[in-house]
C-alpha positions in Angstrom: -0.1 0.0 -0.1 1.3 3.1 -1.0 2.2 6.2 1.7 -0.6 7.4 4.1 -1.0 10.2 6.1 0.8 9.9 9.8 -1.0 7.5 11.7 -1.4 7.9 15.6 -2.1 6.1 18.7 -5.4 5.0 19.3 -7.2 7.3 21.6 -10.0 4.5 22.9 -9.4 2.0 25.8 -11.9 -0.4 25.0 -14.6 -1.6 23.0 -18.3 -2.0 23.5 -20.4 -4.2 21.1 -24.0 -3.5 20.5 -26.5 -5.2 18.6 -28.7 -4.0 16.0 -31.4 -6.6 15.4 -33.6 -5.7 12.8 -34.9 -7.0 9.3 -37.8 -5.7 9.0 -35.9 -3.1 6.1 -35.2 -5.6 4.1 -36.8 -7.8 1.9 -34.9 -11.1 3.6 -35.9 -10.4 6.9 -33.6 -12.9 8.4 -30.6 -10.1 9.5 -32.6 -9.5 12.1 -31.2 -12.8 14.0 -27.8 -12.0 12.6 -26.9 -9.7 16.1 -27.8 -12.2 18.3 -26.6 -15.1 16.5 -23.4 -13.8 16.3 -23.4 -13.7 20.1 -23.6 -17.4 20.1 -21.2 -17.6 18.0 -18.0 -19.7 18.4 -16.6 -16.7 16.5 -17.6 -14.3 19.3 -16.5 -16.6 22.0 -12.8 -16.3 21.1 -13.4 -13.0 21.2 -15.2 -12.4 24.9 -12.8 -13.0 27.6 -10.7 -10.1 26.2 -10.8 -7.6 28.9 -10.9 -4.9 26.6 -14.3 -5.9 25.1 -17.8 -6.1 26.1 -20.8 -7.0 24.7 -23.4 -4.2 25.8 -26.6 -4.5 24.7 -28.7 -6.0 21.9 -31.9 -3.7 20.7 -34.8 -5.2 19.0 -37.2 -3.0 16.5 -40.4 -2.8 18.7 -43.1 -5.3 17.5 -45.8 -4.4 14.9 -48.9 -3.4 16.8 -50.2 -1.2 14.0 -47.2 1.2 13.2 -45.6 1.0 9.8 -42.5 0.0 9.7 -41.0 3.1 9.0 -42.1 3.9 13.2 -40.6 1.2 14.3 -37.4 1.6 13.0 -37.4 5.2 14.1 -38.0 3.9 17.4 -35.2 1.5 17.1 -33.0 3.9 15.7 -33.9 6.6 18.8 -33.0 3.8 21.3 -29.8 3.2 18.7 -28.5 6.3 19.0 -28.7 6.8 22.5 -26.6 3.8 23.0 -24.2 4.9 21.0 -24.1 8.6 22.4 -23.6 6.7 25.7 -20.8 4.5 24.6 -19.1 7.3 23.7 -19.5 9.4 26.3 -18.2 6.6 28.5 -15.1 6.7 26.4 -15.4 3.4 24.9 -15.7 2.9 20.9 -18.4 1.8 19.3 -19.1 -1.8 17.3 -22.7 -1.8 16.3 -23.6 -5.5 14.9 -26.6 -5.6 12.3 -29.4 -6.2 11.5 -29.9 -4.6 8.1 -29.1 -1.1 6.9 -31.4 1.0 8.2 -29.8 0.7 11.5 -27.2 3.1 10.2 -29.8 6.0 11.1 -29.6 5.5 14.4 -25.6 4.3 14.8 -24.6 7.5 12.8 -26.9 9.6 14.2 -26.0 9.2 18.1 -22.4 10.2 17.0 -23.6 13.4 15.0 -25.0 13.6 18.5 -21.9 13.4 20.8 -19.5 15.0 18.0 -22.6 18.2 17.6 -22.0 18.8 13.9 -21.8 16.8 11.1 -18.6 14.4 10.3 -17.3 11.9 7.8 -18.5 8.6 6.7 -16.7 5.7 4.7 -19.1 3.3 3.6 -18.3 0.0 1.8 -21.2 -1.6 0.5 -22.3 -3.3 -2.7 -25.0 -0.9 -3.0 -25.4 2.5 -2.5 -28.4 2.9 -0.2 -29.3 6.2 -1.0 -32.9 6.0 -2.5 -36.0 8.0 -0.4 -39.6 6.8 -0.5 -40.1 8.3 -4.0 -37.5 6.8 -6.5 -36.9 3.7 -4.3 -37.8 0.1 -6.4 -38.8 -2.0 -3.5 -39.8 0.3 -0.8 -37.0 -1.8 1.6 -35.8 0.9 4.2 -32.0 -0.9 4.1 -32.2 0.8 0.4 -32.2 4.5 1.9 -29.7 5.1 5.2 -27.1 7.1 3.3 -30.6 9.6 2.0 -31.3 9.7 5.2 -28.2 10.7 6.8 -27.7 13.4 4.6 -31.4 14.6 5.2 -33.5 13.1 2.6 -36.4 10.7 3.3 -39.0 9.5 5.8 -39.3 13.0 8.0 -39.8 9.8 11.1 -36.2 9.4 9.7 -34.4 12.3 10.1 -33.2 14.9 12.8 -32.4 12.1 15.1 -29.0 13.0 16.2 -28.8 16.6 14.7 -31.3 19.1 13.4 -30.5 18.5 9.6 -27.9 15.9 8.1 -26.0 14.1 10.2 -23.1 13.6 7.6 -20.5 15.9 5.7 -21.3 15.2 2.5 -18.2 16.6 1.3 -16.2 14.0 3.7 -18.7 10.9 3.0 -17.3 8.2 0.4 -19.0 5.3 -1.1 -16.7 2.3 -1.8 -16.9 -1.0 -3.6 -20.6 -0.5 -4.8 -21.7 -2.6 -7.4 -25.2 -2.9 -8.3 -27.6 0.5 -7.2 -30.3 2.7 -9.7 -29.3 6.0 -11.6 -31.5 8.0 -9.2 -29.2 7.3 -6.5 -26.3 8.1 -8.2 -27.8 11.5 -9.5 -28.8 12.0 -5.6 -25.4 11.3 -4.3 -23.3 13.4 -7.1 -25.7 16.7 -6.8 -25.3 15.8 -2.7 -21.2 16.0 -3.8 -20.1 12.4 -2.1 -17.5 10.6 -3.8 -18.6 7.2 -5.1 -15.7 5.0 -6.1 -17.6 1.6 -7.7 -16.2 -1.3 -8.2 -15.3 -1.0 -11.9 -13.2 2.1 -10.2 -11.6 -0.3 -7.6 -10.8 -2.9 -10.5 -9.2 -0.4 -12.8 -7.1 1.7 -10.2 -6.7 -0.9 -7.5 -7.9 -1.5 -4.1 -5.1 0.9 -2.0 -5.1 3.9 -3.8 -9.1 4.1 -3.8 -8.6 3.3 0.0 -5.7 5.9 0.4 -8.2 8.4 -1.6 -11.5 7.1 0.7 -9.2 7.9 3.8 -8.2 11.1 2.6 -11.5 12.4 1.8 -13.4 11.0 5.3 -10.8 11.8 7.5 -10.3 15.8 6.7 -13.5 15.7 8.5 -13.1 18.5 11.5 -15.1 16.9 13.5 -14.2 13.0 12.8 -15.1 9.9 11.1 -16.7 6.7 11.2 -17.0 3.2 8.9 -20.2 1.4 8.4 -19.5 -1.4 6.4 -22.2 -4.2 4.7 -21.1 -7.5 4.8 -22.2 -7.4 0.7 -19.2 -5.5 0.1 -17.0 -8.3 0.0 -17.9 -11.2 -2.3 -20.0 -13.7 -1.3 -17.5 -16.8 -2.1 -16.0 -15.0 1.1 -18.6 -14.0 3.2 -22.1 -16.0 2.3 -24.3 -14.7 5.0 -25.3 -11.7 4.1 -28.8 -10.5 3.3 -28.0 -9.4 -0.3 -25.4 -11.1 -2.2 -23.9 -9.7 -5.0 -21.2 -11.2 -7.1 -17.6 -10.1 -7.8 -16.9 -8.3 -4.6 -14.1 -6.7 -2.5 -11.5 -9.6 -1.4 -12.0 -10.1 2.2 -8.2 -9.9 3.2 -8.2 -6.3 1.7 -11.2 -5.2 3.9 -9.3 -6.6 6.9 -6.1 -4.6 6.3 -8.6 -1.6 5.5 -10.2 -1.9 9.0 -7.0 -2.1 11.1 -5.3 0.8 8.9 -8.3 3.0 9.4 -8.2 2.1 13.2 -5.3 3.4 13.4 -6.3 6.9 13.0 -7.5 9.1 15.7 -10.3 10.8 14.2 -12.0 7.3 13.7 -15.3 7.3 16.2 -17.2 3.6 15.5 -17.4 0.9 13.2 -20.6 -0.6 12.2 -21.1 -4.3 10.4 -24.6 -4.9 9.4 -26.7 -7.5 7.0 -25.1 -10.2 8.8 -27.1 -13.3 7.6 -26.8 -16.0 9.3 -29.2 -18.3 7.5 -27.0 -18.0 4.7 -23.8 -18.9 6.9 -21.6 -21.6 5.8 -19.6 -23.1 8.4 -19.2 -20.4 9.9 -17.7 -18.1 7.5 -19.0 -15.1 7.6 -19.1 -15.3 11.6 -16.0 -15.7 11.8 -14.8 -13.2 9.2 -16.9 -10.5 11.8 -15.2 -12.0 14.9 -11.9 -10.7 12.5 -12.9 -7.6 11.8 -13.5 -6.9 15.1 -9.6 -8.2 15.7 -8.4 -5.5 13.6 -9.7 -2.7 16.5 -9.0 -4.3 19.5 -7.0 -1.8 21.8 -4.0 -4.0 23.0 -4.0 -5.3 26.5 -1.0 -7.0 28.6 -0.8 -10.6 27.8 -3.0 -9.7 24.1 -1.1 -9.4 21.3 -2.3 -8.7 17.8 -5.2 -11.3 17.0 
């Protein structure tokens, strides 16, 4: 990998895992089971005794009871934003495990609330997740969270952290998308979001694309976050996802990217979403989640690199 800007020691001292168990934003709702399945997996058991890691809460979408899907997601996202904010204020590093990607509305609204201003976000995904209710082909809210965080969408899903946008569009990058609609491209380009799609990654190489993405998001004055939809990774390497798309990123590249990013002082939180245990094979994807968490673990005496 080519030279990066200077990397500084981690500021956080411990990790707190937060489960966001919702599948109602997706067409395949089995992602709802992802956080609990991971919490009970052998992959998690290999991490849970690390002295600087704890599993905080697992949050669930409320029952229907006549409430609309958007209303239920909004309630979960408000709870999740509160939990993320509490974690940051306790000087811990939030790692949110989802759940469909609509939970990102809560995760990053919570970060914005603590920071008090919009910030940067690296969105690693096979999709752009930037539809609005007016442009969506499916109506699935997990295809809308980035638009919501940029201030466009169902009003119940806006203003959860700050009034207005939660993200700085000029410091937001979508890396690796390979399945999207023209309405999403038009919206993000109009907002000024940098899109580095799979064709560009293939043409330029992953490392230069990552370097550019990090330069953009990490230059946000308030800091930045990373959200990783597991479907960004090739489904042969990460089969347990809600919306698999062929020809994705290589898992080892993503692991190396998370490790590199975790050393930057501006990083505020990590989110890993769309784990679908029904589609996993031999715990492969659960193991990948564990490996991703391992890349950002604070180092404790007696615990070397994972």
